[in-house]
PDBQT receptor file of N, H, CA, C and O in Angstrom, charges set to zero:
ATOM      1  N   MET A   1     -32.888  31.018 -22.083  1.00  0.00    +0.000 N 
ATOM      2  CA  MET A   1     -31.229  31.205 -21.202  1.00  0.00    +0.000 C 
ATOM      3  C   MET A   1     -30.009  30.792 -21.760  1.00  0.00    +0.000 C 
ATOM      4  O   MET A   1     -29.039  31.525 -21.954  1.00  0.00    +0.000 OA
ATOM      5  N   LEU A   2     -30.104  29.360 -22.061  1.00  0.00    +0.000 N 
ATOM      6  H   LEU A   2     -30.892  28.765 -21.904  1.00  0.00    +0.000 HD
ATOM      7  CA  LEU A   2     -29.592  28.279 -23.023  1.00  0.00    +0.000 C 
ATOM      8  C   LEU A   2     -28.740  29.040 -23.969  1.00  0.00    +0.000 C 
ATOM      9  O   LEU A   2     -27.524  29.198 -24.076  1.00  0.00    +0.000 OA
ATOM     10  N   SER A   3     -30.056  29.573 -24.793  1.00  0.00    +0.000 N 
ATOM     11  H   SER A   3     -31.044  29.445 -24.706  1.00  0.00    +0.000 HD
ATOM     12  CA  SER A   3     -29.787  29.723 -26.037  1.00  0.00    +0.000 C 
ATOM     13  C   SER A   3     -28.982  31.009 -26.684  1.00  0.00    +0.000 C 
ATOM     14  O   SER A   3     -28.419  31.160 -27.768  1.00  0.00    +0.000 OA
ATOM     15  N   THR A   4     -29.220  32.088 -25.254  1.00  0.00    +0.000 N 
ATOM     16  H   THR A   4     -29.676  31.965 -24.373  1.00  0.00    +0.000 HD
ATOM     17  CA  THR A   4     -28.184  33.319 -25.464  1.00  0.00    +0.000 C 
ATOM     18  C   THR A   4     -26.575  32.865 -24.848  1.00  0.00    +0.000 C 
ATOM     19  O   THR A   4     -25.597  33.506 -25.231  1.00  0.00    +0.000 OA
ATOM     20  N   ILE A   5     -26.429  31.768 -23.920  1.00  0.00    +0.000 N 
ATOM     21  H   ILE A   5     -27.223  31.247 -23.608  1.00  0.00    +0.000 HD
ATOM     22  CA  ILE A   5     -25.139  31.544 -23.707  1.00  0.00    +0.000 C 
ATOM     23  C   ILE A   5     -24.657  31.047 -24.856  1.00  0.00    +0.000 C 
ATOM     24  O   ILE A   5     -23.492  31.364 -25.094  1.00  0.00    +0.000 OA
ATOM     25  N   LEU A   6     -25.382  30.132 -25.910  1.00  0.00    +0.000 N 
ATOM     26  H   LEU A   6     -26.328  29.874 -25.717  1.00  0.00    +0.000 HD
ATOM     27  CA  LEU A   6     -24.776  29.519 -26.783  1.00  0.00    +0.000 C 
ATOM     28  C   LEU A   6     -24.666  30.324 -27.611  1.00  0.00    +0.000 C 
ATOM     29  O   LEU A   6     -23.683  30.085 -28.313  1.00  0.00    +0.000 OA
ATOM     30  N   ILE A   7     -25.347  31.438 -27.980  1.00  0.00    +0.000 N 
ATOM     31  H   ILE A   7     -26.145  31.632 -27.410  1.00  0.00    +0.000 HD
ATOM     32  CA  ILE A   7     -24.655  32.624 -29.511  1.00  0.00    +0.000 C 
ATOM     33  C   ILE A   7     -23.946  33.374 -28.671  1.00  0.00    +0.000 C 
ATOM     34  O   ILE A   7     -23.649  34.337 -29.379  1.00  0.00    +0.000 OA
ATOM     35  N   VAL A   8     -23.445  33.572 -27.535  1.00  0.00    +0.000 N 
ATOM     36  H   VAL A   8     -23.686  32.790 -26.960  1.00  0.00    +0.000 HD
ATOM     37  CA  VAL A   8     -22.401  34.194 -26.945  1.00  0.00    +0.000 C 
ATOM     38  C   VAL A   8     -20.947  33.713 -27.248  1.00  0.00    +0.000 C 
ATOM     39  O   VAL A   8     -19.971  34.347 -27.648  1.00  0.00    +0.000 OA
ATOM     40  N   VAL A   9     -21.119  32.270 -26.903  1.00  0.00    +0.000 N 
ATOM     41  H   VAL A   9     -21.912  31.755 -26.578  1.00  0.00    +0.000 HD
ATOM     42  CA  VAL A   9     -19.744  31.364 -27.266  1.00  0.00    +0.000 C 
ATOM     43  C   VAL A   9     -19.627  31.638 -28.476  1.00  0.00    +0.000 C 
ATOM     44  O   VAL A   9     -18.602  32.203 -28.858  1.00  0.00    +0.000 OA
ATOM     45  N   LEU A  10     -21.206  31.125 -29.863  1.00  0.00    +0.000 N 
ATOM     46  H   LEU A  10     -22.039  30.666 -29.553  1.00  0.00    +0.000 HD
ATOM     47  CA  LEU A  10     -20.319  31.264 -30.867  1.00  0.00    +0.000 C 
ATOM     48  C   LEU A  10     -19.716  32.534 -31.418  1.00  0.00    +0.000 C 
ATOM     49  O   LEU A  10     -18.853  32.361 -32.279  1.00  0.00    +0.000 OA
ATOM     50  N   LEU A  11     -19.983  33.684 -31.112  1.00  0.00    +0.000 N 
ATOM     51  H   LEU A  11     -20.684  33.825 -30.413  1.00  0.00    +0.000 HD
ATOM     52  CA  LEU A  11     -19.798  34.865 -31.306  1.00  0.00    +0.000 C 
ATOM     53  C   LEU A  11     -17.482  34.872 -30.306  1.00  0.00    +0.000 C 
ATOM     54  O   LEU A  11     -16.380  35.334 -30.602  1.00  0.00    +0.000 OA
ATOM     55  N   LEU A  12     -17.968  34.224 -29.426  1.00  0.00    +0.000 N 
ATOM     56  H   LEU A  12     -18.863  33.849 -29.186  1.00  0.00    +0.000 HD
ATOM     57  CA  LEU A  12     -16.611  34.532 -29.035  1.00  0.00    +0.000 C 
ATOM     58  C   LEU A  12     -15.638  33.405 -29.745  1.00  0.00    +0.000 C 
ATOM     59  O   LEU A  12     -14.421  33.539 -29.870  1.00  0.00    +0.000 OA
ATOM     60  N   VAL A  13     -16.384  32.302 -30.172  1.00  0.00    +0.000 N 
ATOM     61  H   VAL A  13     -17.373  32.193 -30.071  1.00  0.00    +0.000 HD
ATOM     62  CA  VAL A  13     -15.516  31.622 -31.579  1.00  0.00    +0.000 C 
ATOM     63  C   VAL A  13     -15.170  32.117 -32.842  1.00  0.00    +0.000 C 
ATOM     64  O   VAL A  13     -14.191  31.874 -33.547  1.00  0.00    +0.000 OA
ATOM     65  N   LEU A  14     -16.417  33.069 -33.063  1.00  0.00    +0.000 N 
ATOM     66  H   LEU A  14     -17.212  33.267 -32.491  1.00  0.00    +0.000 HD
ATOM     67  CA  LEU A  14     -16.262  33.307 -34.200  1.00  0.00    +0.000 C 
ATOM     68  C   LEU A  14     -14.888  34.447 -34.529  1.00  0.00    +0.000 C 
ATOM     69  O   LEU A  14     -14.234  34.608 -35.560  1.00  0.00    +0.000 OA
ATOM     70  N   VAL A  15     -14.785  35.229 -32.957  1.00  0.00    +0.000 N 
ATOM     71  H   VAL A  15     -15.316  35.098 -32.120  1.00  0.00    +0.000 HD
ATOM     72  CA  VAL A  15     -14.106  36.064 -33.392  1.00  0.00    +0.000 C 
ATOM     73  C   VAL A  15     -12.756  35.407 -33.198  1.00  0.00    +0.000 C 
ATOM     74  O   VAL A  15     -11.899  35.429 -34.081  1.00  0.00    +0.000 OA
ATOM     75  N   GLY A  16     -12.603  34.880 -32.141  1.00  0.00    +0.000 N 
ATOM     76  H   GLY A  16     -13.300  34.862 -31.424  1.00  0.00    +0.000 HD
ATOM     77  CA  GLY A  16     -11.152  33.598 -32.248  1.00  0.00    +0.000 C 
ATOM     78  C   GLY A  16     -10.923  32.862 -33.488  1.00  0.00    +0.000 C 
ATOM     79  O   GLY A  16      -9.894  32.192 -33.584  1.00  0.00    +0.000 OA
ATOM     80  N   ALA A  17     -11.665  32.903 -34.336  1.00  0.00    +0.000 N 
ATOM     81  H   ALA A  17     -12.501  33.447 -34.258  1.00  0.00    +0.000 HD
ATOM     82  CA  ALA A  17     -11.226  32.114 -35.843  1.00  0.00    +0.000 C 
ATOM     83  C   ALA A  17     -10.821  33.373 -37.059  1.00  0.00    +0.000 C 
ATOM     84  O   ALA A  17     -10.386  32.854 -38.087  1.00  0.00    +0.000 OA
ATOM     85  N   LEU A  18     -10.875  34.557 -37.101  1.00  0.00    +0.000 N 
ATOM     86  H   LEU A  18     -11.228  34.978 -36.266  1.00  0.00    +0.000 HD
ATOM     87  CA  LEU A  18     -10.753  35.584 -37.700  1.00  0.00    +0.000 C 
ATOM     88  C   LEU A  18      -9.210  35.403 -37.786  1.00  0.00    +0.000 C 
ATOM     89  O   LEU A  18      -8.542  35.220 -36.768  1.00  0.00    +0.000 OA
ATOM     90  N   PRO A  19      -8.584  35.467 -39.211  1.00  0.00    +0.000 N 
ATOM     91  CA  PRO A  19      -7.180  35.018 -39.386  1.00  0.00    +0.000 C 
ATOM     92  C   PRO A  19      -6.621  36.833 -39.560  1.00  0.00    +0.000 C 
ATOM     93  O   PRO A  19      -6.212  37.450 -40.544  1.00  0.00    +0.000 OA
ATOM     94  N   THR A  20      -6.848  37.263 -38.092  1.00  0.00    +0.000 N 
ATOM     95  H   THR A  20      -7.181  36.763 -37.293  1.00  0.00    +0.000 HD
ATOM     96  CA  THR A  20      -6.013  38.445 -37.756  1.00  0.00    +0.000 C 
ATOM     97  C   THR A  20      -4.247  38.581 -37.313  1.00  0.00    +0.000 C 
ATOM     98  O   THR A  20      -3.392  39.453 -37.465  1.00  0.00    +0.000 OA
ATOM     99  N   TRP A  21      -4.276  37.381 -36.777  1.00  0.00    +0.000 N 
ATOM    100  H   TRP A  21      -4.970  36.673 -36.654  1.00  0.00    +0.000 HD
ATOM    101  CA  TRP A  21      -2.910  37.145 -36.255  1.00  0.00    +0.000 C 
ATOM    102  C   TRP A  21      -1.793  36.300 -37.056  1.00  0.00    +0.000 C 
ATOM    103  O   TRP A  21      -1.974  35.207 -37.592  1.00  0.00    +0.000 OA
ATOM    104  N   PRO A  22      -0.854  36.889 -37.027  1.00  0.00    +0.000 N 
ATOM    105  CA  PRO A  22       0.243  36.239 -38.253  1.00  0.00    +0.000 C 
ATOM    106  C   PRO A  22       0.229  34.700 -38.081  1.00  0.00    +0.000 C 
ATOM    107  O   PRO A  22      -0.013  33.993 -39.059  1.00  0.00    +0.000 OA
ATOM    108  N   TYR A  23       0.435  34.265 -37.095  1.00  0.00    +0.000 N 
ATOM    109  H   TYR A  23       0.632  34.840 -36.300  1.00  0.00    +0.000 HD
ATOM    110  CA  TYR A  23       0.764  32.744 -37.181  1.00  0.00    +0.000 C 
ATOM    111  C   TYR A  23      -1.142  31.821 -38.333  1.00  0.00    +0.000 C 
ATOM    112  O   TYR A  23      -1.292  30.824 -39.039  1.00  0.00    +0.000 OA
ATOM    113  N   SER A  24      -1.965  32.815 -37.905  1.00  0.00    +0.000 N 
ATOM    114  H   SER A  24      -1.844  33.625 -37.331  1.00  0.00    +0.000 HD
ATOM    115  CA  SER A  24      -3.401  32.236 -38.433  1.00  0.00    +0.000 C 
ATOM    116  C   SER A  24      -3.631  33.111 -40.009  1.00  0.00    +0.000 C 
ATOM    117  O   SER A  24      -4.663  33.190 -40.676  1.00  0.00    +0.000 OA
ATOM    118  N   SER A  25      -2.620  33.550 -40.215  1.00  0.00    +0.000 N 
ATOM    119  H   SER A  25      -1.781  33.486 -39.673  1.00  0.00    +0.000 HD
ATOM    120  CA  SER A  25      -3.080  34.521 -41.697  1.00  0.00    +0.000 C 
ATOM    121  C   SER A  25      -3.184  33.488 -42.699  1.00  0.00    +0.000 C 
ATOM    122  O   SER A  25      -4.164  33.559 -43.441  1.00  0.00    +0.000 OA
ATOM    123  N   ARG A  26      -2.379  32.554 -42.864  1.00  0.00    +0.000 N 
ATOM    124  H   ARG A  26      -1.584  32.495 -42.260  1.00  0.00    +0.000 HD
ATOM    125  CA  ARG A  26      -2.463  31.697 -43.908  1.00  0.00    +0.000 C 
ATOM    126  C   ARG A  26      -3.439  30.187 -43.915  1.00  0.00    +0.000 C 
ATOM    127  O   ARG A  26      -3.335  29.184 -44.621  1.00  0.00    +0.000 OA
ATOM    128  N   TRP A  27      -4.502  30.571 -42.693  1.00  0.00    +0.000 N 
ATOM    129  H   TRP A  27      -4.586  31.386 -42.120  1.00  0.00    +0.000 HD
ATOM    130  CA  TRP A  27      -5.865  29.803 -42.604  1.00  0.00    +0.000 C 
ATOM    131  C   TRP A  27      -6.971  30.232 -43.324  1.00  0.00    +0.000 C 
ATOM    132  O   TRP A  27      -8.051  29.648 -43.416  1.00  0.00    +0.000 OA
ATOM    133  N   GLY A  28      -6.568  31.522 -43.942  1.00  0.00    +0.000 N 
ATOM    134  H   GLY A  28      -5.691  31.996 -43.867  1.00  0.00    +0.000 HD
ATOM    135  CA  GLY A  28      -8.160  32.095 -44.623  1.00  0.00    +0.000 C 
ATOM    136  C   GLY A  28      -8.750  32.388 -43.725  1.00  0.00    +0.000 C 
ATOM    137  O   GLY A  28      -8.524  32.549 -42.526  1.00  0.00    +0.000 OA
ATOM    138  N   TYR A  29     -10.144  32.511 -44.832  1.00  0.00    +0.000 N 
ATOM    139  H   TYR A  29     -10.328  32.380 -45.807  1.00  0.00    +0.000 HD
ATOM    140  CA  TYR A  29     -11.470  32.752 -43.927  1.00  0.00    +0.000 C 
ATOM    141  C   TYR A  29     -11.802  31.605 -43.778  1.00  0.00    +0.000 C 
ATOM    142  O   TYR A  29     -12.725  31.679 -42.967  1.00  0.00    +0.000 OA
ATOM    143  N   GLY A  30     -11.586  30.087 -44.152  1.00  0.00    +0.000 N 
ATOM    144  H   GLY A  30     -10.837  30.027 -44.811  1.00  0.00    +0.000 HD
ATOM    145  CA  GLY A  30     -12.450  29.002 -43.630  1.00  0.00    +0.000 C 
ATOM    146  C   GLY A  30     -13.059  28.812 -42.579  1.00  0.00    +0.000 C 
ATOM    147  O   GLY A  30     -14.184  28.336 -42.428  1.00  0.00    +0.000 OA
ATOM    148  N   PRO A  31     -11.761  29.467 -41.228  1.00  0.00    +0.000 N 
ATOM    149  CA  PRO A  31     -13.069  29.021 -40.137  1.00  0.00    +0.000 C 
ATOM    150  C   PRO A  31     -13.620  29.719 -39.868  1.00  0.00    +0.000 C 
ATOM    151  O   PRO A  31     -14.739  29.364 -39.498  1.00  0.00    +0.000 OA
ATOM    152  N   GLY A  32     -13.277  31.386 -39.827  1.00  0.00    +0.000 N 
ATOM    153  H   GLY A  32     -12.367  31.674 -40.127  1.00  0.00    +0.000 HD
ATOM    154  CA  GLY A  32     -14.317  32.129 -39.470  1.00  0.00    +0.000 C 
ATOM    155  C   GLY A  32     -15.844  31.971 -40.347  1.00  0.00    +0.000 C 
ATOM    156  O   GLY A  32     -16.974  32.234 -39.936  1.00  0.00    +0.000 OA
ATOM    157  N   GLY A  33     -15.502  31.550 -41.428  1.00  0.00    +0.000 N 
ATOM    158  H   GLY A  33     -14.584  31.337 -41.762  1.00  0.00    +0.000 HD
ATOM    159  CA  GLY A  33     -16.841  31.668 -42.476  1.00  0.00    +0.000 C 
ATOM    160  C   GLY A  33     -17.190  30.007 -41.700  1.00  0.00    +0.000 C 
ATOM    161  O   GLY A  33     -17.829  30.257 -40.678  1.00  0.00    +0.000 OA
ATOM    162  N   ALA A  34     -17.030  28.756 -41.811  1.00  0.00    +0.000 N 
ATOM    163  H   ALA A  34     -16.511  28.553 -42.641  1.00  0.00    +0.000 HD
ATOM    164  CA  ALA A  34     -17.416  27.943 -40.737  1.00  0.00    +0.000 C 
ATOM    165  C   ALA A  34     -18.523  28.291 -40.058  1.00  0.00    +0.000 C 
ATOM    166  O   ALA A  34     -19.715  28.021 -40.200  1.00  0.00    +0.000 OA
ATOM    167  N   VAL A  35     -17.839  29.011 -39.207  1.00  0.00    +0.000 N 
ATOM    168  H   VAL A  35     -16.870  29.230 -39.092  1.00  0.00    +0.000 HD
ATOM    169  CA  VAL A  35     -18.459  29.475 -37.984  1.00  0.00    +0.000 C 
ATOM    170  C   VAL A  35     -19.334  30.573 -37.499  1.00  0.00    +0.000 C 
ATOM    171  O   VAL A  35     -20.022  30.652 -36.481  1.00  0.00    +0.000 OA
ATOM    172  N   SER A  36     -19.142  31.386 -38.461  1.00  0.00    +0.000 N 
ATOM    173  H   SER A  36     -18.583  31.322 -39.288  1.00  0.00    +0.000 HD
ATOM    174  CA  SER A  36     -20.109  32.665 -39.309  1.00  0.00    +0.000 C 
ATOM    175  C   SER A  36     -21.601  31.689 -39.675  1.00  0.00    +0.000 C 
ATOM    176  O   SER A  36     -22.753  32.036 -39.416  1.00  0.00    +0.000 OA
ATOM    177  N   ALA A  37     -21.177  30.433 -40.325  1.00  0.00    +0.000 N 
ATOM    178  H   ALA A  37     -20.241  30.151 -40.535  1.00  0.00    +0.000 HD
ATOM    179  CA  ALA A  37     -22.600  29.551 -40.767  1.00  0.00    +0.000 C 
ATOM    180  C   ALA A  37     -23.161  29.276 -39.958  1.00  0.00    +0.000 C 
ATOM    181  O   ALA A  37     -24.346  29.607 -39.959  1.00  0.00    +0.000 OA
ATOM    182  N   VAL A  38     -22.585  28.478 -38.764  1.00  0.00    +0.000 N 
ATOM    183  H   VAL A  38     -21.622  28.209 -38.764  1.00  0.00    +0.000 HD
ATOM    184  CA  VAL A  38     -23.161  28.164 -37.770  1.00  0.00    +0.000 C 
ATOM    185  C   VAL A  38     -23.708  29.229 -37.011  1.00  0.00    +0.000 C 
ATOM    186  O   VAL A  38     -24.828  29.075 -36.524  1.00  0.00    +0.000 OA
ATOM    187  N   LEU A  39     -23.189  30.112 -36.867  1.00  0.00    +0.000 N 
ATOM    188  H   LEU A  39     -22.279  30.237 -37.262  1.00  0.00    +0.000 HD
ATOM    189  CA  LEU A  39     -24.269  31.030 -36.404  1.00  0.00    +0.000 C 
ATOM    190  C   LEU A  39     -25.342  31.677 -36.451  1.00  0.00    +0.000 C 
ATOM    191  O   LEU A  39     -26.199  32.219 -35.754  1.00  0.00    +0.000 OA
ATOM    192  N   LEU A  40     -24.900  31.358 -37.959  1.00  0.00    +0.000 N 
ATOM    193  H   LEU A  40     -24.204  30.917 -38.526  1.00  0.00    +0.000 HD
ATOM    194  CA  LEU A  40     -26.292  32.258 -38.712  1.00  0.00    +0.000 C 
ATOM    195  C   LEU A  40     -27.318  30.973 -38.530  1.00  0.00    +0.000 C 
ATOM    196  O   LEU A  40     -28.391  31.198 -37.970  1.00  0.00    +0.000 OA
ATOM    197  N   ILE A  41     -27.114  30.046 -38.844  1.00  0.00    +0.000 N 
ATOM    198  H   ILE A  41     -26.243  29.863 -39.299  1.00  0.00    +0.000 HD
ATOM    199  CA  ILE A  41     -28.162  28.821 -38.366  1.00  0.00    +0.000 C 
ATOM    200  C   ILE A  41     -28.984  28.753 -36.762  1.00  0.00    +0.000 C 
ATOM    201  O   ILE A  41     -30.140  28.453 -36.461  1.00  0.00    +0.000 OA
ATOM    202  N   VAL A  42     -27.857  29.158 -35.983  1.00  0.00    +0.000 N 
ATOM    203  H   VAL A  42     -26.919  29.402 -36.228  1.00  0.00    +0.000 HD
ATOM    204  CA  VAL A  42     -28.498  29.177 -34.430  1.00  0.00    +0.000 C 
ATOM    205  C   VAL A  42     -29.259  30.487 -34.578  1.00  0.00    +0.000 C 
ATOM    206  O   VAL A  42     -30.480  30.483 -34.428  1.00  0.00    +0.000 OA
ATOM    207  N   LEU A  43     -28.557  31.687 -34.884  1.00  0.00    +0.000 N 
ATOM    208  H   LEU A  43     -27.564  31.691 -35.006  1.00  0.00    +0.000 HD
ATOM    209  CA  LEU A  43     -29.704  32.821 -34.879  1.00  0.00    +0.000 C 
ATOM    210  C   LEU A  43     -31.396  32.588 -35.889  1.00  0.00    +0.000 C 
ATOM    211  O   LEU A  43     -32.561  32.935 -35.692  1.00  0.00    +0.000 OA
ATOM    212  N   VAL A  44     -30.782  31.940 -36.809  1.00  0.00    +0.000 N 
ATOM    213  H   VAL A  44     -29.836  31.658 -36.969  1.00  0.00    +0.000 HD
ATOM    214  CA  VAL A  44     -32.397  32.011 -37.399  1.00  0.00    +0.000 C 
ATOM    215  C   VAL A  44     -33.478  30.816 -36.697  1.00  0.00    +0.000 C 
ATOM    216  O   VAL A  44     -34.690  30.963 -36.538  1.00  0.00    +0.000 OA
ATOM    217  N   LEU A  45     -32.833  29.869 -36.416  1.00  0.00    +0.000 N 
ATOM    218  H   LEU A  45     -31.849  29.749 -36.546  1.00  0.00    +0.000 HD
ATOM    219  CA  LEU A  45     -33.215  29.078 -35.218  1.00  0.00    +0.000 C 
ATOM    220  C   LEU A  45     -33.876  29.400 -34.206  1.00  0.00    +0.000 C 
ATOM    221  O   LEU A  45     -34.989  28.964 -33.910  1.00  0.00    +0.000 OA
ATOM    222  N   ALA A  46     -33.073  30.379 -33.462  1.00  0.00    +0.000 N 
ATOM    223  H   ALA A  46     -32.169  30.733 -33.702  1.00  0.00    +0.000 HD
ATOM    224  CA  ALA A  46     -33.727  31.064 -32.458  1.00  0.00    +0.000 C 
ATOM    225  C   ALA A  46     -34.597  32.198 -32.746  1.00  0.00    +0.000 C 
ATOM    226  O   ALA A  46     -35.561  32.096 -31.987  1.00  0.00    +0.000 OA
ATOM    227  N   VAL A  47     -34.670  32.844 -33.207  1.00  0.00    +0.000 N 
ATOM    228  H   VAL A  47     -33.887  32.927 -33.824  1.00  0.00    +0.000 HD
ATOM    229  CA  VAL A  47     -35.699  33.775 -33.805  1.00  0.00    +0.000 C 
ATOM    230  C   VAL A  47     -36.846  33.161 -34.424  1.00  0.00    +0.000 C 
ATOM    231  O   VAL A  47     -38.014  33.551 -34.402  1.00  0.00    +0.000 OA
ATOM    232  N   LEU A  48     -36.212  31.858 -35.136  1.00  0.00    +0.000 N 
ATOM    233  H   LEU A  48     -35.264  31.541 -35.155  1.00  0.00    +0.000 HD
ATOM    234  CA  LEU A  48     -38.078  30.827 -35.080  1.00  0.00    +0.000 C 
ATOM    235  C   LEU A  48     -38.694  30.303 -34.561  1.00  0.00    +0.000 C 
ATOM    236  O   LEU A  48     -39.742  29.789 -34.953  1.00  0.00    +0.000 OA
ATOM    237  N   GLY A  49     -37.927  30.257 -32.842  1.00  0.00    +0.000 N 
ATOM    238  H   GLY A  49     -37.076  30.675 -32.524  1.00  0.00    +0.000 HD
ATOM    239  CA  GLY A  49     -38.489  29.781 -32.164  1.00  0.00    +0.000 C 
ATOM    240  C   GLY A  49     -38.280  27.973 -32.174  1.00  0.00    +0.000 C 
ATOM    241  O   GLY A  49     -39.018  27.193 -31.571  1.00  0.00    +0.000 OA
ATOM    242  N   ARG A  50     -37.230  27.637 -32.916  1.00  0.00    +0.000 N 
ATOM    243  H   ARG A  50     -36.631  28.270 -33.406  1.00  0.00    +0.000 HD
ATOM    244  CA  ARG A  50     -37.102  26.463 -32.863  1.00  0.00    +0.000 C 
ATOM    245  C   ARG A  50     -36.218  25.703 -32.298  1.00  0.00    +0.000 C 
ATOM    246  O   ARG A  50     -35.956  24.618 -32.815  1.00  0.00    +0.000 OA
ATOM    247  N   LEU A  51     -35.537  26.146 -31.044  1.00  0.00    +0.000 N 
ATOM    248  H   LEU A  51     -35.750  27.028 -30.623  1.00  0.00    +0.000 HD
ATOM    249  CA  LEU A  51     -34.475  26.116 -30.492  1.00  0.00    +0.000 C 
ATOM    250  C   LEU A  51     -35.428  25.760 -28.915  1.00  0.00    +0.000 C 
ATOM    251  O   LEU A  51     -36.116  26.554 -28.275  1.00  0.00    +0.000 OA
ATOM    252  N   ASN A  52     -35.113  24.071 -28.580  1.00  0.00    +0.000 N 
ATOM    253  H   ASN A  52     -34.553  23.426 -29.100  1.00  0.00    +0.000 HD
ATOM    254  CA  ASN A  52     -35.731  23.942 -27.067  1.00  0.00    +0.000 C 
ATOM    255  C   ASN A  52     -34.916  23.116 -25.871  1.00  0.00    +0.000 C 
ATOM    256  O   ASN A  52     -34.663  21.975 -25.483  1.00  0.00    +0.000 OA
ATOM    257  N   PHE A  53     -34.586  25.160 -25.433  1.00  0.00    +0.000 N 
ATOM    258  H   PHE A  53     -34.791  26.086 -25.748  1.00  0.00    +0.000 HD
ATOM    259  CA  PHE A  53     -33.809  24.606 -24.537  1.00  0.00    +0.000 C 
ATOM    260  C   PHE A  53     -34.310  24.580 -23.123  1.00  0.00    +0.000 C 
ATOM    261  O   PHE A  53     -33.626  24.073 -22.234  1.00  0.00    +0.000 OA
TER     262      PHE A  53
């Protein structure tokens, strides 16, 4: 249950980190890439059963 909530929160953070708004266009893809990497790691750990929540 908690891992599902964690994945949903990380997806929302990923959408918020994408540089689609004028004030964040100069950020580049760094924030979105970092959040994507964390999300990918969490998903892989969840699939492998390594997350013990």
